[in-house]
N, C-alpha and C positions, 0 to 999 in steps of 0.2 A: 665818162661812165659814172653815173651815179649807182649810189646802193642799192636803188630798187632794180635797176638792170642788173647788177651783179648778181642779186637774190635770183632774178629770174631765169638767169642764164645758166646759174649752178643748179636750179630746181628741173630744167630741162633736160641738164644731162643725167640726173639722178633717175628722172622717170625713164629715159632712154636705157640706162643701165638695168634698171628693174625689168622691164620688157622684155631684153635679151636674156635676163636670168633664167635656168631652167630649174624650175623647184622638184624638189626630191620626191614628194608623196607620189606624185602623178609616174613615176618609175617602176610602183608596183602594178599598174596598167600598162606595161609597155605594148605599145603599138606604134605603127607609124605616125598616127595623128597625134601622139602625147611629145614627140620632138618638136621643137621651133622650125616653122618653115621661112622660107626666103622672105615672105611677105613681113613676117614678123621681126626679121633682122633689119628690115630697112629703116632708115630714121624717119621718125614720125614728126608731123607736123607740128611746130611748138604753138601754133594757134588751136590747135586741138586738146593741148594738155591743160589741166587743172594745176592752176599755181599756186605753191605753199609758201606764203612769204613769211620769212623770220624778223620783218620789220614792218613797221606801220606807215603804210604809205595811202592811207585812204584818204587824207586830205592835203591839200597842197600846201597849207598853213602850218601843219605838223611836221616838225623835223623826224627824219627817219631813223629812228631809235627802235631797239627791242619793245617789243607791248609788255608795259610795266604790270599789266594785271595779271600776267604769266611769272610774277616772281614774287615771293614772299619775304626777302631780303633787299635792305639798300645795297649790300655791299655788292651782293650776287649782279643785282641790276647795272650797278655802276661797272663790274668787272665784264660784263655781256658787252656792255656798252664800248668798253676798252678793244674789247677783242673786235668788232667789228669797225672799229677805227683803225687799227692795226692791220686789217685785212685790207681797206681801203688805200692804206699806205702802200702796204705790198703791191697792189695791184697797180699803183702808180710808180712803182719800181722806188719807192722811197724806205730808207731805214728806218724802223722804228720800233719803240721797246715800251714796255708799260711803267711809266715814270709817275711824278706828280704832275707835270703839265699834260700829259694826256688823259690824266685822271680827273684834273680839274675841268678839262674839256668836255669829257664825258657829261660831269656833272651839270655842267651849263647847258648842254643839249638835253637832258633830262628836264631841267628847271622850264627851259624853254619850252617843252613839250606840254608839262604840266601847265605853264602859264596860258599856252596856247588852247587849250582844251577850255579851261575854268576861265578867260577873260578875252576871248576873242575880239568883241567889240570893242573894248577898251584899248587894247593894243591896236586895233585898225584907226581907232582916232588919234592917238598919241604918234604913231607912225606919220599919219598925214596931218600932223600939228592942229588937230581939231580939240575942243573942248570935249571932258567927259560928258558923259548922258547924267542928267538929275538924277537918276534913278541907279545910278553905278555904286557898287560897293567898295570903290576904291574913291569915291569922291572927296571924302576927307582925310585921305592918306596922301594927297598932292604927289602922284605916282609920276616917275619919269623913267625912261630908258637909258640904260647905261651904254658903252661901247659896243657891248655883245649884243643887244637887244633885248635885256632882261629886265622885268620890272622891279622898280626898287621904289623905297619910301623916301621922299624927300622931307627934309627937317632943317632946323636951326642950330646943329651943332656941328657943323663943319669945321668950325675953329676949335673944337675939343683937341687938346692935346693930348699923345698917347692912348688914343683910341683908334681900334683897327677900322679901317673903311667900310669894312661889311658891317660894323657893329652902329656906325652912324647911318648909314643907308640899308637897312636889310633887305632881302629878297620877299617879293610878296608873293604868297600862296595860299592857294583854297583850301580848308581843312579837310574838305569832304572829297579831294583828290586822291588818287590811288599812290601817287608819288610822296604826295605829301605825307600819306598814313604811313609809307616805308619810312622816310626820315625820322616821324615821331618813334616811330618802332625801334629804331635805331639808337636813338638819343635816350629811349627808356631801356633799351638793355645796356647799354654802355654806363648809363645810371645803377647798374645791377638791381632793376626791378624796384626802385626805391621810391622816394617822395615824388608826388607830382608836379610840385613846386619846383624840386630841382630840375625835373626835365623841361618845365615850362622856362626855366630862368637859362639854361643851356640852351635852347632853341631860340631864345629872344637874341642871343649874341651875334645870330645869323641870318635868321629869317623871321618876316614878321608874317604867322600864319593867322588867317581869319578863322576866329571862333578857336582860339588856339587850347584854351583849358578843356571845353567839350572833346575836342580831337584828341587830346593825351588822355582823358577819361575814357573814351571810346576804346581806344587803341590799349591801354592797361587793361581794359577788362574783356578783350579778347584774348590777351596773351594768357597760353596754357600756364607756363610757370607760374604766373601770379594766381591763376583759379586754383591749380593744386595746392600753392601755399597758404593761401587765404581761405580753403574750404574748411567749412565748420560739419563735424558729426551732427549728423540727424539722427538722434533717438528715434527708433521705433515706436509706433501708438501704442499705448499698454492696452491691453485688452479688457473686456467687460469684468465686472466684479462676480463672483461665482455666487449661486442661489443663496449660500450659508450667510453670506454678506447682506443679503438684501430681504431676509425674512422677515415681514412685517406681521403683526399682530399675533406673535409668538412670545411663551414668557422666557426670561431672562436664562440663557445658558442652554437653550435649544440645540443650538450649535454651537460646541465648545472646543477650543483649543488648548492643549496640554503642554507643557513643556517642565521640565525641572532646571533648578538652577543650584548653585552653591560650589562646594562646601560651606558651612558658617560654623565655626566652633563657639561651644558651649561648654559652661563650668557643670559639673556635675562630682559633688563631694570634693574631691581634692584633686580631679583629675579632668581632662579636657575630652569631649567628644565631640563627633562631627555631626551636622544634622543639615538636612537638603530641603529645600521649598519646592513644593509642587504648586504651579501656576495653572488655574482654571481661567478662562477668559471668554465672555460671551462674545461671539464674532460679531454679531448684530448690534448689538450697543456696548461693547466695550467694556462691562462690568468685570469685574476680577474677584477673583478666591483664591486664597491661599492656604494652603495644608502644610504641616512639616512631618517628615518622614526621617527616621534613623538609618535606613540601609536604602541602597538602589537597586532595590531586588523587585520582581513582579508581584509578591504577596504585599511586599509596603506599599507598592503603587495601587494595588486594588483596595487596602483598606482606606487611603487616602481619598478614592475615588467614592469607597461608600459612604464616608465621611461626609465629602461634598454633597452626595446624593442626596443624603439623610436633610441637609441644609436647605438646597436648592433645586432638587428634582433631579432626575435622570435626565442627562442629555438623549438628544435624539440622535445625534452626530456628533462624532470625537473627530477631531483631527490633531496627529502630531507626526513628528520626524520617525526616522528608523530606529530608535534607542532599543536596545536589547531588552531591557526592563519594560517599555513600551510594547514590544512585541510578545513578551512573556505575559502581560497583562492580559492582553488581548486573545493570546491562546489560552491561558486560564479560564477568563469569561466563557469563551465558547465552550471550552469543556466542561464546567459547571452545569452550563446551561443544558448541554447535551446528553448528561449522567443524572438529571432529575427525575426521578421515577413517579414522583407525585403528580398526578396530572392538573391538579389546580395550581399546586405550586409551578410548574413548568409553563403553564398559561402565563402565569403572574410576571415568571421571568421572561417570557416572550414578550409579554405586553409592555414591559419596561425595557427591551431589549435594545442595547445601543449599536449602532453602525459603526465600527471604527475604522477610518480612514487615515492611511500612511501616505506621507509626502514622497515624491520622487527621491531617491539616493543623492547625497551632494547637490542638494540645490536649498541651502538656508534662506533664501532669498524670498521662497515660498511662504516662511515661517514670519514674514513682518509683522504680522499682528501683534503676534505674542513676544516675540524677541525684544522689539523697542520696550514693551511693558517691564520686561525682566531688567532691562536698563535703569529704566525709571526706578525699580523697586530697591536695585544694588546702590543707585544714586541716593536715595532716600535713608538707608540703613546706614550708608557710610555718614551722613551728615545726623543722625536721631542717636545713634549708638555711642553711647559715651566709653563704652568699654570694649575690650577686644575679642573678650570671651564671656558673654553676659549669662546670667542663670538660665536653665532651660524654660521655665515659667517666664522669665522676662522676655524672651525672644517669642514664645508662643502669644504673649499679650499683644506684641508689636504686631506681629502678624494679622491677629485679630482685629486691631484696631485698623490696620492698614486696609484690610479688605471690606470694613465697613464705613470706612470715610470717602 
């Protein structure tokens, strides 16, 4: 009795048991028709059953082994083949256990199955002691069949000492076969998902795989662990620039960004005081204007804004972060405009009125246009200033020089 007959017999018995079993949901609609009849309990004709084979017996030339396409691991495939061989031995009343010999026999059957799928014509020619076809892929390998009927590569190193026989005459496998891919995947995992050349070298100690490097590359590219390990974060595409950055045919500082930096120490008489810089930058053309204030208050910022507007003109829109002094300056300007009584002055203030836009809280990356300029100014001051606390006039002159350069 071969493996196919045993699988067919077991399948028939399972189908019979399934037909005799009463399914629970039908009990909810209990009537006489729901119970199995004597006709259903009769033994069915095996010819009328659909057989589900666990082994591949589609061709007489292929060994009866589990379908390799149903497995994703070489060790599991070998283990399933060992289980089938143990079942056959038990049917023959033979004692058997999984050991090295049984595992080696299972691997031979799987290799024979793979070679029978990939090289059927070459196997037939070698078995009949005929020459290989001139278009055969194995023509340059001088293949031969060993005592187990496995294709191996013949060479001229038979007299080499201390070299394993399987290394002298490796097994021929096709890189596109599923069994070969499972073997390559096993060696890839054994090598800790490491270098491909290490996997190639380990495979060559036992197998001669046609197109070995493309096969190893393909298997490693499908490895989920390697794909996760080598994955690179893809930064999202940056959005379009705001309209203030793309305003053309506008005077400088029409769209202006404001920020403060400091403090910087200056010498006044015999004491030292703090000064702060107010940076005005044109968002369209990157022009820079710097003013000096003595305090971080809304009044000081308003006066710095008026000094800048006297020289550069009033901005149409101002962008800044959510500093308290900036918020205070915005509220103070709105209050002054609303409290003007003279109609002409009010119209004039509204004519030069500025829209103040505040960036979202805790988002300094939105202010990159002027934050980078502040860094450049601090680096320049560190190089140019020769004293730690210059005079007030020296700092003002240096800032004026910076904004005109």
